[in-house]
N, C-alpha and C positions, 0 to 999 in steps of 0.2 A: 211342519205341524201335521199330526195324524188325525184320523177321524174321531178318535176318542177325545183328544184335546178340543177339537172343533165342536163336538157335541155339547160342550159346556157353555158355548156362547148362545146368546139369545138369537132368535130368528132375525130381528132387525140388524144385529151386528154381523151375522153371517151374510145377510143380503148386501150390506154395505161393502164387505170385503169381496164377495163374489162379483158384484157389479163393477167395482173398481178394477178388479183383475180382468174381467171380460172387456171392459172399455179399453184398458191399456193394450190388450191383445187384439182389439178390433174384432171381437168374436160375436158377430151378428147372430150366428146360428145358436149360440148359447141362449140369447134372449128370446129368439123365436121359439126354440124348443121348450123353454121354461114357460113362456106366456101362453103357449098352446094349451097348457094344462090348468090354467087359472079360470076362475069364474067368468072372466071377461073374454076368454078365448079369442084372440085376435086372428084375423084371416091373413095368415102370413104369406099366402101365395101372391097376394097383391103387393107385398113389401119386398122390393128388389132394388135396393139403393145402389148408386154408382159407388164403386170402391173408393174413389177419392172423397166421398162424402159420408163414409160409414160412421164416423164419429158423431156427426150431426144426426144421422138416421137413428143411431142408438139412443142419443139423448131424446129424440122425438118419441121413440118407442117407449122409453121409460116414463116420459111425461104423459103419454096416453094411458099407460097402465096406472100411474098414480091418480090421474083424473078419474078413471073408471072405477077404481077400487078404494080410493082414499088411503092407499098404502096398506090395505088389509088383504092378506092372502086367503082369508076365510077357510073353507074346508080343504083348500089346496096347500095349507101350511106344511103338513108333514112331507109332502112331495117336494115343496120348495126347499125346505131345510135339507132334505137328502140331496137334492141337486146342488145346493150351495156347498155342502160339505164335500161332495164328490168333486165338484169343479175346483175348489180351493186345494183339495188334496192332490189332484192330478196336475194342477198347473202352478202351484205355489201361491204366493201372495197373501199369506196369513196376516200381514201387516197393512193391507190395503186400506185406503180411505176412499170415500165417495158417497153415493146414495145408498 
């Protein structure tokens, strides 16, 4: 799936696909980099999970973001959309499911 195809999806759908792909890949850095640019800007320097528990840490991080933002990207939505499209385009996963 290319960027033009992905651009037709809503932000929530792109988020669902990118989050599912990043979870599958245990890509903690994707979430940290993305959330650094949100209105709730998490202090990622304090977040250094044990590799064995990365899945739980990712779920916790997503939960913190949801609680803080009520699932709304606000002014960071264009950046988030671009990040989702870029991530899915680079790593595949156009059919992902998740949050």
